[in-house]
C-alpha atoms as one frame of an Amber mdcrd trajectory, in Angstrom:
protein
   0.000   0.000   0.000   1.107   3.476  -0.747   0.979   6.123   1.911  -0.809
   8.816  -0.147  -3.228   6.623  -2.108  -6.155   7.592   0.091  -5.508  11.309
  -0.426  -5.737  11.213  -4.181  -2.074  12.009  -4.748  -1.010  14.180  -1.833
   2.384  14.819  -3.444   1.059  18.064  -4.908   0.284  19.294  -1.370   3.909
  18.731  -0.415   5.071  20.693  -3.457   2.627  23.499  -2.631   3.884  23.534
   0.964   7.510  23.952  -0.157   6.549  26.683  -2.649   4.837  28.600   0.157
   7.835  28.209   2.468  10.310  29.347  -0.207   8.100  32.316  -1.156   7.866
  33.355   2.504  11.655  33.210   2.877  12.155  35.263  -0.293   9.681  37.904
   0.902  11.300  38.095   4.339  14.750  38.565   2.822  13.464  41.154   0.349
  11.805  43.283   3.026  14.583  42.835   5.592  17.374  44.129   3.356  17.799
  47.794   2.422  16.932  48.801  -1.121  20.403  50.140  -1.792  19.371  53.674
  -2.657  20.460  56.286  -0.132  17.861  58.641   1.305  17.621  61.998  -0.470
  19.977  64.579   0.981  18.768  67.959   2.123  20.082  71.097   0.497  21.986
  73.678   2.513  19.003  76.016   2.258  16.679  73.326   3.675  19.016  72.807
   6.616  19.201  76.565   7.165  15.387  76.796   7.161  15.177  73.984   9.711
  17.695  75.670  11.985  15.732  78.922  11.818  12.454  77.096  12.483  13.968
  75.374  15.536  15.174  78.725  16.862  18.849  77.837  16.607  19.621  81.001
  14.652  18.116  84.485  14.652  16.250  86.137  11.794  19.271  88.290  10.968
  21.571  85.251  10.875  19.047  83.449   8.673  18.868  86.338   6.193  22.659
  86.717   6.120  23.337  83.010   5.591  20.553  82.723   3.023  22.060  85.610
   1.096  25.455  83.881   1.189  23.974  80.634  -0.082  22.055  82.204  -2.951
  25.030  84.174  -4.290
């Protein structure tokens, strides 16, 4: 007697099971690794605006540094 005769050919269930396991591993690896592209860098003007918004520099310093950057 064969073990899977009563199931109508359960070998396809085993193949499906392994396909699901391999697909899950591939998805986990894909989402766990970085994409390789670095995050976009901020411009000097963006950083200056952030510093002014945080109150790290005064309005006069902001205007002076902005003028220097745009020259």
